[in-house]
C-alpha positions as CSV (number, residue, x, y, z in Angstrom):
1,M,16.1,-26.0,-31.3
2,G,13.1,-27.0,-29.0
3,F,14.1,-24.4,-26.5
4,I,13.9,-21.6,-29.0
5,I,10.4,-22.6,-30.1
6,D,9.3,-22.9,-26.4
7,D,10.7,-19.4,-25.8
8,I,8.9,-18.0,-28.8
9,L,5.6,-19.6,-27.9
10,L,5.8,-18.7,-24.2
11,A,6.9,-15.1,-24.7
12,P,3.4,-13.6,-24.5
13,V,2.6,-15.6,-21.4
14,N,5.9,-14.6,-19.8
15,G,5.2,-10.9,-20.6
16,V,1.8,-11.1,-18.9
17,V,3.3,-12.8,-15.9
18,W,6.0,-10.2,-15.7
19,L,3.5,-7.4,-16.0
20,A,1.2,-8.9,-13.3
21,E,4.2,-9.2,-10.9
22,K,5.1,-5.5,-11.5
23,I,1.5,-4.4,-10.8
24,K,1.4,-6.5,-7.6
25,Q,4.7,-5.0,-6.4
26,S,3.5,-1.5,-7.1
27,A,0.1,-2.1,-5.4
28,E,1.8,-3.7,-2.4
29,A,4.3,-0.8,-2.1
30,E,1.5,1.7,-2.1
31,L,-0.6,-0.2,0.4
32,L,2.4,-0.5,2.8
33,D,3.5,3.1,2.5
34,D,2.9,4.3,6.1
35,S,4.1,7.8,5.2
36,I,0.8,8.4,3.5
37,V,-1.1,7.4,6.6
38,R,1.2,9.6,8.8
39,E,0.6,12.5,6.4
40,S,-3.1,12.0,6.8
41,L,-2.7,12.1,10.6
42,L,-0.9,15.4,10.4
43,K,-3.6,16.8,8.0
44,L,-6.3,15.6,10.4
45,Q,-4.6,17.3,13.3
46,M,-4.4,20.6,11.4
47,E,-8.1,20.3,10.5
48,L,-8.9,19.9,14.2
49,E,-6.7,22.9,15.2
50,L,-8.3,25.0,12.5
51,E,-11.7,23.9,13.8
52,E,-12.6,22.5,10.4
53,I,-13.8,19.3,12.0
54,T,-15.3,18.4,15.4
55,E,-13.4,16.5,18.1
56,E,-15.8,13.6,17.5
57,E,-14.9,13.5,13.8
58,Y,-11.2,13.8,14.7
59,V,-11.3,10.8,17.1
60,K,-13.3,8.7,14.6
61,R,-10.9,9.3,11.7
62,E,-7.8,9.2,13.9
63,T,-8.8,5.7,15.1
64,G,-9.1,4.5,11.6
65,L,-5.7,5.9,10.6
66,L,-4.0,4.5,13.7
67,N,-5.6,1.1,13.0
68,R,-4.3,1.2,9.4
69,L,-0.8,2.0,10.7
70,E,-1.0,-1.0,13.0
71,E,-2.1,-3.3,10.1
72,I,0.8,-2.1,8.0
73,R,3.2,-2.7,10.9
74,K,1.9,-6.2,11.5
75,Y,1.9,-7.1,7.8
76,K,5.5,-5.9,7.4
77,E,6.5,-7.8,10.6
78,K,4.8,-11.0,9.5
79,N,6.4,-10.9,6.0
80,G,9.8,-9.6,7.0
81,I,9.5,-6.3,5.2
82,Q,11.2,-3.2,6.5
């Protein structure tokens, strides 16, 4: 009988914990999605080829994107994520 009451009383807390875990998983998946960064690199290359940006701007933004790819790789490696 005590377990039923505990389940009823803890249901709202368990729901919040479950929701927080789902939000965390979703945010982590988005942050670790290197395909978004790779897409940005391709778009950046196209902007340079179409002369929409300067070489200097290209190098600056490319460096940032490559650094982000490296951060993602290191995080995945450290946490055993593929």
